[in-house]
C-alpha positions in Angstrom: 0.0 0.0 0.0 1.3 3.4 -1.0 -1.3 5.5 0.7 1.0 6.6 3.5 4.4 6.1 1.7 6.1 8.8 -0.3 6.8 8.3 -4.0 7.5 10.3 -7.1 6.1 10.6 -10.5 8.5 10.7 -13.4 8.2 11.8 -17.0 10.5 10.5 -19.8 12.0 13.4 -21.8 14.2 12.1 -24.5 16.4 9.5 -22.9 16.1 11.0 -19.4 13.6 10.3 -16.7 12.7 13.6 -14.8 10.9 13.8 -11.5 7.7 15.9 -12.1 5.9 15.4 -8.7 6.8 14.5 -5.2 3.9 13.2 -3.1 5.3 13.9 0.4 7.4 16.4 2.4 9.2 13.4 3.8 11.6 13.6 0.9 13.3 16.9 1.5 16.3 16.1 -0.8 14.1 15.2 -3.8 12.3 17.9 -5.8 10.7 18.2 -9.2 13.1 18.8 -12.0 15.9 16.5 -10.9 16.6 13.3 -12.7 15.3 10.0 -11.4 18.9 8.7 -11.1 19.8 11.6 -8.8 16.6 11.2 -6.8 17.4 7.5 -6.2 21.0 8.4 -5.3 19.6 10.7 -2.5 16.9 8.2 -1.4 17.6 4.6 -1.8 14.6 2.4 -2.9 12.5 5.4 -3.8 9.2 4.2 -5.4 8.5 5.9 -8.7 5.7 5.7 -11.3 5.2 7.2 -14.7 3.2 10.4 -14.8 -0.1 10.3 -16.7 -1.5 13.8 -17.0 -4.3 12.8 -19.3 -5.6 10.2 -16.8 -5.2 12.6 -13.9 -7.3 15.2 -15.8 -10.1 12.6 -16.4 -10.1 11.7 -12.7 -10.1 15.3 -11.6 -13.1 16.0 -13.9 -14.9 13.0 -12.6 -14.4 14.1 -9.0 -15.5 17.6 -10.0 -18.7 16.3 -11.5 -19.3 14.2 -8.4 -19.0 17.4 -6.3 -21.8 19.1 -8.3 -24.2 17.7 -5.7 -22.9 20.4 -3.4 -22.7 23.3 -5.9 -23.9 23.6 -9.5 -20.8 25.6 -10.5 -17.6 23.6 -10.3 -14.3 24.5 -12.0 -11.3 22.2 -12.3 -7.8 23.7 -12.3 -5.2 21.1 -13.3 -3.2 19.5 -12.0 -5.0 19.0 -8.7 -7.4 21.8 -7.8 -11.2 22.0 -7.8 -13.1 25.2 -7.1 -16.8 25.2 -6.0 -18.9 28.3 -6.1 -20.4 28.6 -2.6 -22.5 31.7 -3.2 -26.1 31.0 -2.1 -25.6 27.4 -0.9 -25.2 28.2 2.8 -29.0 28.2 3.2 -29.2 24.7 1.8 -26.6 23.2 4.2 -27.4 25.3 7.3 -24.5 27.6 7.1 -21.2 27.9 5.3 -19.4 26.0 8.0 -21.7 23.0 7.4 -21.1 23.3 3.7 -17.4 23.2 4.1 -17.6 20.2 6.5 -19.9 18.3 4.2 -17.5 18.8 1.2 -14.5 17.7 3.3 -16.3 14.7 4.6 -17.3 13.7 1.0 -13.8 13.9 -0.3 -12.5 11.9 2.7 -15.0 9.2 1.9 -13.3 8.8 -1.5 -10.0 8.2 0.4 -8.6 11.4 -1.1 -6.3 13.7 0.9 -7.2 17.3 0.2 -7.4 20.6 1.9 -10.8 22.3 1.9 -11.2 26.1 2.5 -13.8 28.8 2.0 -12.7 32.3 1.1 -13.9 35.3 -0.9 -11.6 34.7 -3.8 -10.3 31.6 -5.6 -6.7 32.6 -5.0 -7.3 33.0 -1.3 -9.2 29.7 -1.1 -6.4 27.8 -2.8 -3.7 29.4 -0.6 -5.5 28.6 2.7 -6.5 25.0 1.5 -2.9 24.2 0.5 -0.9 26.0 3.2 -3.3 27.2 5.9 -4.2 25.6 9.2 -7.5 27.5 9.8 -10.5 25.4 9.0 -13.0 28.2 9.5 -14.4 30.2 6.5 -12.5 33.4 5.8 -14.5 36.6 5.2 -13.6 39.8 3.5 -12.7 41.7 6.7 -10.1 39.2 7.8 -8.8 38.1 4.4 -5.5 40.0 4.7 -4.9 38.6 8.2 -5.6 35.0 7.0 -3.1 35.3 4.1 -0.3 37.2 5.9 1.4 34.2 7.7 1.3 31.9 4.6 4.4 31.4 2.5 4.8 33.2 -0.9 4.2 29.9 -2.9 0.6 30.0 -1.7 0.1 32.7 -4.3 0.8 30.1 -7.0 4.1 31.7 -8.1 6.6 29.8 -10.2 9.5 28.0 -8.5 12.1 30.5 -9.7 10.3 33.5 -8.1 9.8 31.6 -4.9 13.5 30.7 -4.6 14.5 34.3 -5.3 12.1 35.6 -2.6 13.5 33.1 -0.2 17.0 34.2 -1.0 15.9 37.8 -0.2 14.6 36.7 3.2 10.9 37.1 2.3 9.1 34.1 4.1 5.5 35.2 4.2 2.8 36.9 2.1 2.6 39.6 4.8 6.3 40.5 4.3 5.8 40.5 0.6 2.8 42.9 0.4 4.6 45.4 2.6 7.2 45.9 -0.2 6.8 48.6 -2.8 4.6 47.4 -5.7 6.8 49.4 -8.1 9.9 47.5 -6.9 8.2 44.2 -7.1 7.1 44.7 -10.7 10.6 45.8 -11.7 12.3 42.8 -10.0 9.8 40.0 -10.5 7.5 41.1 -13.3 3.8 41.9 -13.4 2.7 38.3 -12.6 3.5 38.6 -8.9 1.3 41.7 -8.6 -1.5 40.0 -10.4 -1.4 37.0 -8.1 -1.4 39.3 -5.0 -4.4 41.3 -6.4 -6.3 38.1 -7.3 -5.8 36.7 -3.8 -6.8 40.0 -2.1 -9.8 40.5 -4.4 -8.4 43.6 -6.1 -8.2 41.8 -9.5 -10.8 39.5 -11.0 -10.1 35.8 -11.5 -12.8 34.3 -13.8 -13.5 30.6 -13.5 -14.6 28.4 -16.3 -17.2 26.0 -14.8 -17.8 22.5 -16.0 -20.6 22.2 -18.5 -23.8 20.6 -17.2 -24.8 17.4 -18.8 -28.5 17.1 -18.7 -29.9 13.6 -19.1 -30.9 12.6 -22.6 -34.4 11.2 -22.3 -37.8 11.5 -23.9 -41.3 10.8 -22.3 -44.7 10.1 -23.8 -47.8 9.8 -21.7 -51.2 8.4 -22.7 -54.6 9.6 -21.5 -55.5 6.0 -20.6 -54.0 2.5 -20.7 -53.0 1.4 -24.1 -52.8 -2.3 -25.0 -52.4 -2.0 -28.8 -48.9 -3.1 -29.8 -49.1 -1.0 -33.0 -49.7 2.2 -30.9 -46.8 1.3 -28.6 -44.6 0.8 -31.6 -45.5 4.2 -32.9 -44.8 5.8 -29.5 -41.4 4.1 -29.3 -40.6 5.3 -32.8 -41.5 8.8 -31.8 -39.3 8.6 -28.7 -36.4 7.3 -30.7 -36.6 10.3 -33.0 -36.6 12.7 -30.1 -33.6 11.0 -28.4 -31.7 10.8 -31.8 -32.2 14.5 -32.3 -30.9 15.3 -28.8 -27.8 13.1 -29.4 -27.2 14.8 -32.8 -27.2 18.3 -31.2 -24.5 17.2 -28.7 -22.5 15.2 -31.2 -23.0 12.0 -29.3 -24.1 8.4 -30.0 -25.9 6.1 -27.6 -24.1 3.0 -26.2 -26.8 2.0 -23.8 -30.6 2.7 -23.9 -33.2 2.0 -21.3 -36.9 1.7 -22.3 -39.3 2.1 -19.4 -43.1 1.3 -19.5 -45.3 2.7 -16.8 -48.2 0.2 -16.2 -51.5 1.2 -14.5 -51.8 -1.7 -12.0 -48.3 -3.1 -12.0 -44.7 -2.0 -11.4 -42.8 -0.4 -14.2 -41.3 -2.7 -16.9 -37.8 -1.9 -18.0 -35.6 -3.1 -20.8 -32.0 -2.2 -21.4 -30.2 -2.6 -24.7 -26.5 -2.1 -25.4 -24.8 -1.2 -28.6 -21.4 -2.3 -29.7 -20.6 1.2 -31.0 -22.1 4.6 -30.5 -25.1 5.2 -32.7 -28.0 7.6 -33.3 -29.4 5.9 -36.3 -33.2 5.8 -35.8 -34.0 2.7 -37.8 -31.3 0.7 -36.2 -32.3 1.7 -32.6 -36.0 1.2 -33.3 -35.5 -2.3 -34.7 -33.5 -3.3 -31.6 -36.2 -1.9 -29.3 -38.9 -3.6 -31.3 -37.2 -6.9 -30.8 -37.1 -6.1 -27.1 -40.8 -5.5 -27.0 -41.5 -9.1 -28.0 -40.2 -10.3 -24.7 -41.7 -7.7 -22.4 -44.9 -8.5 -20.4 -47.3 -5.6 -21.3 -50.6 -7.5 -20.8 -52.1 -4.8 -18.5 -51.5 -2.0 -20.9 -49.2 1.0 -20.8 -49.9 4.6 -19.5 -46.5 6.1 -20.3 -43.3 5.3 -22.2 -39.8 6.7 -21.5 -36.6 6.2 -23.4 -33.3 7.2 -21.7 -29.8 7.2 -23.2 -28.0 5.9 -20.2 -24.5 5.8 -21.7 -23.3 8.0 -24.5 -20.1 8.5 -26.3 -18.6 11.0 -28.7 -19.8 10.2 -32.2 -17.5 10.4 -35.2 -18.9 10.4 -38.7 -17.2 8.0 -41.0 -17.0 8.3 -44.8 -18.0 5.1 -46.6 -15.7 3.8 -49.2 -16.8 4.1 -52.8 -14.8 1.1 -53.9 -14.5 -2.0 -51.8 -15.3 -1.7 -48.2 -16.5 -5.3 -47.8 -14.6 -5.7 -44.5 -16.3 -2.6 -43.0 -19.7 -3.8 -44.2 -19.1 -7.3 -42.8 -18.0 -5.9 -39.5 -21.1 -3.7 -39.3 -23.4 -6.7 -40.1 -21.7 -8.7 -37.4 -22.2 -5.9 -34.9 -25.9 -5.6 -35.7 -26.2 -9.4 -35.3 -24.6 -9.3 -31.9 -26.9 -6.4 -30.8 -30.0 -8.4 -31.9 -28.8 -11.6 -30.2 -28.2 -9.6 -27.0 -31.7 -8.2 -27.2 -33.3 -11.5 -27.9 -31.4 -13.5 -25.3 -31.8 -10.9 -22.6 -28.1 -10.1 -22.2 -28.7 -6.4 -21.6 -26.2 -5.7 -18.8 -24.1 -8.7 -18.0 -23.7 -9.7 -21.7 -24.9 -13.1 -22.9 -23.0 -12.4 -26.1 -19.4 -11.3 -25.7 -16.5 -10.5 -27.9 -13.2 -12.3 -27.5 -9.8 -10.8 -27.9 -6.4 -12.6 -27.9 -3.8 -11.5 -25.3 -0.2 -12.3 -24.9 0.0 -15.3 -22.5 1.4 -18.8 -23.0 -1.2 -20.1 -20.4 -4.1 -21.3 -22.6 -7.0 -20.2 -20.2 -5.3 -16.7 -20.0 -4.6 -16.2 -23.7 -7.9 -14.4 -24.2 -10.3 -12.2 -22.4 -13.9 -11.0 -23.0 -14.7 -7.5 -24.3 -17.8 -5.5 -24.3 -17.3 -4.5 -27.9 -15.3 -5.5 -31.0 -11.5 -5.2 -31.0 -9.0 -5.0 -33.8 -6.9 -8.1 -33.6 -3.6 -8.4 -35.3 -2.5 -12.0 -35.5 1.2 -12.5 -34.7 3.1 -15.7 -35.7 2.6 -16.8 -32.1 -1.2 -16.5 -32.5 -1.1 -18.3 -35.8 0.7 -21.2 -34.2 -1.9 -21.2 -31.4 -4.7 -21.4 -34.0 -3.0 -24.4 -35.7 -2.1 -26.5 -32.7 -4.5 -25.5 -30.0 -8.3 -26.2 -29.8 -10.9 -23.5 -29.9 -13.1 -25.2 -27.3 -11.6 -25.3 -23.8 -13.3 -26.7 -20.7 -14.2 -24.2 -18.1 -11.7 -25.9 -15.9 -9.3 -28.8 -16.7 -10.9 -32.1 -15.8 -8.9 -34.9 -14.1 -8.6 -38.1 -16.1 -6.9 -41.5 -15.8 -4.2 -42.2 -18.4 -2.2 -45.3 -19.4 1.2 -44.5 -20.8 3.8 -46.5 -22.6 6.2 -47.7 -21.3 4.0 -48.2 -18.2 6.9 -47.9 -15.7 8.0 -44.5 -17.1 6.3 -41.4 -15.7 7.3 -39.5 -18.9 5.8 -42.0 -21.3 3.4 -41.4 -24.2 -0.3 -41.8 -23.5 -2.0 -44.7 -25.2 -5.5 -44.4 -23.6 -7.4 -42.4 -21.1 -10.6 -42.7 -19.1 -13.0 -39.7 -18.8 -16.4 -39.9 -17.1 -16.3 -43.7 -17.1 -15.6 -43.9 -20.9 -12.3 -45.4 -22.2 -10.7 -43.7 -25.2 -8.0 -45.7 -27.0 -5.6 -43.4 -28.7 -4.6 -43.9 -32.3 -2.2 -41.0 -32.8 -0.5 -38.7 -30.2 1.6 -35.6 -30.9 3.6 -34.0 -28.1 4.6 -33.1 -25.5 4.5 -29.3 -25.7 5.8 -28.0 -22.4 4.4 -24.9 -20.8 5.9 -23.6 -17.7 3.9 -21.9 -14.9 3.8 -18.2 -14.2 6.1 -18.1 -11.2 5.4 -14.4 -10.7 1.8 -15.2 -9.9 2.5 -18.2 -7.7 1.8 -20.8 -10.4 5.0 -22.8 -10.4 3.7 -26.1 -11.9 4.6 -27.2 -15.4 2.3 -28.7 -18.0 3.1 -31.2 -20.8 0.4 -31.0 -23.5 -0.5 -33.8 -25.9 -2.6 -33.6 -29.1 -4.3 -37.0 -29.1 -6.6 -38.7 -31.6 -8.6 -41.7 -30.5 -9.8 -44.6 -32.6 -13.2 -43.1 -33.1 -11.7 -40.0 -34.8 -12.2 -37.6 -31.9 -9.3 -35.2 -31.1 -8.5 -34.2 -27.6 -6.0 -31.9 -25.8 -4.5 -33.5 -22.7 -1.8 -32.4 -20.4 0.3 -33.9 -17.6 1.7 -32.1 -14.5 5.2 -33.5 -14.0 5.4 -32.3 -10.4 2.3 -34.4 -9.4 2.1 -37.0 -12.2 -1.7 -36.2 -12.6 -3.4 -36.0 -16.0 -6.1 -33.6 -17.2 -8.4 -33.0 -20.2 -8.3 -29.4 -21.2 -10.1 -29.1 -24.5 -11.4 -30.8 -27.7 -10.8 -30.0 -31.3 -13.8 -29.4 -33.6 
């Protein structure tokens, strides 16, 4: 666990690895900008991980949207700051102190370590949250007093300016603001005056708040209970058109749709369909929903229908090829088939129809994994060999069998027959062994010797022996 351990984030620049972030003050000799080799020289065994700014930004935005339940106006300031507009929310939470405590408690529930402060300006709030010890909200009349004991870096100054101020003996913001503004501008530039004015409220600091994502849904209510399937189909078609129009305005496509029927004397009936790729094509979506209607119990009639785009994704328009394009057409037909099968078989959420993707692993049961959508697979020579010598049908778990080998006194002999579920299979031809070692780094140390075996009835099996235990198993069959 690294929750309470210091570590650094590094970024590769050319052939060098540079420290870009230090997570704790427990590493006084390590600072951003030095090379990883130098940092390890100063701190032996220093844990380090590659920096991922894009992933950090996505997480920061996700946390910001989650905090919208406290304030409708939320601004993210990379790399690690979030601003909430607290104006007018104190009446909802019983005071600004309760608002601050609720936000801090919510962040702690996510196991995130963050300072939370309330101040009249964004600059002052950031400074107090990052460097202050006072947990009480700061007001305009005591803003200067709250900022005075804080270090100059609380004004979000660059590292060079902070070091220069420290060399001049300026340790606090109070000492800094007592200097002549004209001298500060000449020595450090106009940015230091702007940061001071923003923190004190003398200069504006506009915030760009996150855009609100209103749900994409459409509702149609009837005057009375409707039992006609044709009328229900017309209503669903109308809702699909409205949802598709909303998706088009935002440049999105639906990946998951939920259809809800309100019944007069029974609980609501829901049906969820999932699409392999984002789509806002009305005929395609309506055909999938029409297939779903065939399996929905609507005997008591319907008084309202709602269609909700639960999961959406940015939609990119693709230009169809004028010549050729058979592969794209075949892929699209396969995707539509999977969507219809999912709808018919009821695999809305858990997925009764899945896509399979090959992964790099010499352990057969780990050489693939299931995906929610199609994947572009590039077959390597290793995968081609797998397809030639390994079966496509594997048992959920290898099944123990009894095997007779020749010579019988040799533990490493060739199998000549095996018994599975009480049935004896005499082998006509055997190819092998193919040795596969265990993944020692995951605790799997046992070795497997695989045999491609053909019995006298013409059935082909995939057997393996564990040399460490001498036991035999049936792992798969060839079609």
